[in-house]
N, C-alpha and C positions, 0 to 999 in steps of 0.2 A: 504494500500500500504506500506507494511513493507519493509524496505531496510536494509539488513544485520541484520535482526532480531529485529530492532528497529522500533518504530512507526514513521510514517511520520507526522510531525507537520507543519501546514501551517505557512509560514512566517508572522510575525506580527510586529506592531509598538507599543511601550509601550504607555499607557494612564495613566493619573493621578489615584491615589488610587488603584493601583494593577489591572489595566485592560489592555486589548490589543485590537488593531484594526486590522482587517483582511480586505485587499482590494482584493476582488475576481478578479478584472480586472488584477491584477498583475500576475495571473496564469491562463490564459484562457484555458489551456490544461486540467484543472481539469475534466470538463464534468462528465462522468459516475462515476469517482472515488471520486467525491466530498463527497458523503455520508460516505464512509469509512474514508476518510482523515479528515473530520470534526469530526467524532466520535473519532478517535485516538487523534486528537488535543485537543478536550474537555477533554478527560481523562488526557492528559499530563498537561494541564493548571490547572485542578482541583488538581492534585497531587502537582503542584508547589505552591498551595495556592492562586492562582489568584482569584479576586473577580468577574470580568465581562469580557465579550467578546462582541465587537461591530463588526458587519459584514457588510461591504459596498458592495452592489451588483448593478452593472450597469444594466440599463433597458434591454439591449440585452442579459443578463444572468439571467433574472428574474425567470426563471424556478427553479433556485437554491433556491429561497425563500421558496418554498414548502418543499424542501429537508431539509433546515435549520429549518423550523418549526417542522419537524419530530424529530429534535434533541433539541427541547425546546426553539428555538429562537422565538421572537415576534417582530413586527414592532416597531421601535422607532420613526423614521421620514423618510420622503421622500422629495427630492428636485431635481428639474430639471430631469436629466436622471438617478437618482440613488435612491436606498432605503437603509436605515441603519437599521439592525436588531440587537436586543440585547439579550444576555443570561446572567442571573445572576447565578454564579456558586456556591455560598455559601448557602447551606440549613440551616446553623447554624446562619446566619446573615440576617437582614432585607435588602432588595434591596435598595441601596442608590443612584442608578443612577437617576439623575434628569430627569423629563420628558422634552421633547423638547418644547422650547418656541413657543407659538402660537401667541403672541402679543408683541408689543414693546410699552413701556410707556416712554414718554419724559417729561422733565420739563425744564422750562426756567425762567430766572429772568432778570430784567432790573432796574437799579438804576440811577436816574437822580439827580444830585446835582449841585447847583449853586456855590458851594465852590470849 
């Protein structure tokens, strides 16, 4: 979906370490245009030297997950009514995005002193 001869890049929020987060729910009108728009966006972000893209997809738009997978995205995590997919953009660097936490570990201490 080129506008005025330039690529349409999805709106994004910056993430630490040169990444971006795309919230698909913010643009529900994407529908059939999603494949073209995500392809153009990936090209633009790669040209900008970004490292990673996280794509948040609500469950009612889950059909877009298979489209995103066709562009190299893989599942990172899912929670409640949404899935988050990840794409590492840098073929010259090791993927540094940490895996999603599956456990929580806690610690506690107690000191009793008569003084």
